[in-house]
C-alpha positions in Angstrom: 107.6 110.4 127.7 110.7 112.0 127.2 110.3 115.9 126.2 112.5 114.9 123.6 110.3 112.5 122.1 107.6 113.1 119.1 104.2 113.7 120.1 102.4 113.4 117.0 101.7 110.4 115.4 102.7 111.9 112.3 106.2 112.2 113.4 106.7 109.5 114.8 105.6 107.8 111.8 108.4 110.2 109.6 111.1 108.9 112.0 110.2 105.7 111.2 110.7 106.2 107.4 114.3 107.5 108.3 114.9 104.7 109.8 113.7 102.7 107.1 115.5 104.2 104.8 118.7 103.8 107.3 117.6 100.0 106.7 118.0 99.9 103.4 121.5 101.8 103.7 122.8 99.2 105.8 121.2 96.6 103.7 123.5 97.9 100.5 126.5 98.6 102.6 126.0 94.8 103.4 126.2 93.8 99.9 128.5 95.3 99.0 130.8 94.9 102.0 130.0 90.8 101.3 131.0 91.6 97.7 134.3 92.8 98.5 137.2 91.1 96.6 139.0 91.0 99.6 136.4 88.9 101.7 133.4 90.7 104.3 135.2 92.1 107.5 133.4 90.3 110.5 133.1 92.7 112.6 132.2 95.3 110.2 129.0 92.6 108.9 128.4 92.7 112.3 128.1 96.0 114.1 125.6 96.7 110.4 123.7 93.1 111.3 123.4 94.2 114.9 121.8 97.6 113.8 119.7 96.4 111.2 118.4 94.2 113.5 117.8 96.9 116.2 116.4 98.6 113.8 114.1 96.6 112.4 112.5 96.1 115.8 112.1 99.7 116.7 110.5 99.9 113.0 108.2 96.9 113.8 107.2 98.3 117.5 106.7 101.8 117.0 104.2 100.6 113.7 102.6 98.0 116.1 101.8 100.5 118.9 101.1 103.1 116.1 98.1 100.7 114.0 97.1 99.9 118.1 96.7 103.7 118.7 94.5 103.8 115.4 92.1 101.0 116.3 91.4 103.0 119.1 90.4 105.9 117.3 86.4 106.5 116.7 85.8 109.3 114.7 82.0 108.7 114.4 81.6 107.9 118.4 80.2 111.6 119.6 78.0 111.3 115.4 74.2 112.2 116.3 73.0 110.8 112.9 71.7 107.8 114.2 69.2 109.6 117.3 68.6 112.5 114.7 67.5 110.0 112.1 65.0 108.0 114.4 63.7 111.1 116.1 62.8 112.5 112.5 60.9 108.8 112.1 59.6 109.4 114.7 58.4 113.1 114.4 56.8 111.5 110.9 55.1 108.7 112.2 53.6 110.9 114.7 52.4 113.4 111.6 50.8 110.6 109.9 49.1 109.6 113.2 47.4 112.4 113.9 46.7 113.1 110.0 45.0 110.4 110.4 43.5 111.1 113.4 42.2 114.3 112.3 40.7 112.8 109.4 38.6 110.6 111.7 37.5 113.6 113.8 36.5 115.2 110.8 34.3 111.8 109.7 32.9 111.4 113.6 31.4 115.2 113.6 30.3 114.3 110.0 28.5 110.9 111.1 26.8 113.6 114.5 25.7 116.4 111.4 24.6 113.8 109.9 22.3 112.3 112.3 
């Protein structure tokens, strides 16, 4: 990557936006040229069509790369929500089991004291 190339996704998308504007300008210029009363100038039409196609390819390639990198981005990859909730559920289950065991112990002690 050369030092002058954009580094952030936002910068790359801003460049795409400028290219899209240029594509629209070229399309408008071509329509004007085709509607010219003296007829279209072949060399100008060829030049503008070539630039148009190259810009479309560049836009496509950049957007494809941005989509691919966005799909690789996993914002919740390091999220610990699931393990924390699992631990909390296990803790509550243990509290319940301990409470049940305490009740059983009291019941057993009650039988021993009654005897």
